[in-house]
C-alpha angles and dihedrals in degrees: 000000000000118000110198115215096011114145112181110143113163097335138150114237132174117260124196123212103221099175111044090171096068118099088234090072097044110136095033119112098172116059098216132060143155115279125201105227127174121165091325127172117269115224130196117213096166098268111143117244122232108174093165093056117130108271117247093205133067110262126218098210090166129040105273111250095014122133091248091052093046092048094044093239122169122272114274129187128340120061132131100311095264116139133319093065090268115166122241091202120089119235099241095203106077097343090244093151105066121200116210112256137189118233118231123219106196089207099049117114110213120235109233114220116239108259093018091130139087116285117275122249113292093024129106135250142176125052114168090160093312124123126230129026139265119243113232117212119226109279092003102088122116114272113215106213101172130010142165118268120262098244116073088213090061091059113074116071099158136353130015132334129170124174093020091166089074089066098051108134091343114152121256096181124023128181108202117184114220121180106313095337141055137242111213111199123198119190088183129055107256090187116037113160105294095313102090102055093141091066101037092097093060091063092045094047091052090055098040095046096040092130097046105042092125089066116121096023116132096225089045092054091054093046092048091050093053094047097041090058090067121099090244133044105196129141089253089058093054130081110252094263096055128074131212088247091058094056091044091053094047090054093049094047093044 
């Protein structure tokens, strides 16, 4: 979908892992990390936006170590390209025009907002200027794995960002069941040359666990429990989005 005023060329933004139970996030212990984002597609999975939310991270409104920062002066220049003709680009010599950045604590666990998830089965999602809602079948709704934080001030870690409010709570990785398979959508580049090593594993996990991407989902756990209690665990006994292997694994693991 279009995002008027969005400037995000080759920038590092914060991504939040909202579903740590998904096989796509296997290997991660902290639920937030830098994401390389450059003119990516914006998806809408029905999660409400809240760009003016209170930021969870520390904000460098002034250039760290600068006279203004040390003296506690007011913010000048830079920003997120909202009003006043302020530039979103940093003056590279000598970085006189500071753009507000979010600090990243590599050990910080991100607090997930209540309701910051895809709509439950039977609910509606979408919008984009359209009226009405789409009915989501049980176990077939979009599963948001990674998304941007709510506050626009929590987004920018390094680089350039204009129109950050357009990215509030927008999905970065979505696992959407379809029939007996899955469509995994990335709006970022999980593998970009050697520079995005922190997200390489997301692409690899999606490939390696192609047949078990429903693992860790609450509705899936309940479905597996019900079907694993039967005497037989054949494909014919399973709903169309489960495999015999899934039922067998559930029985073995208890």
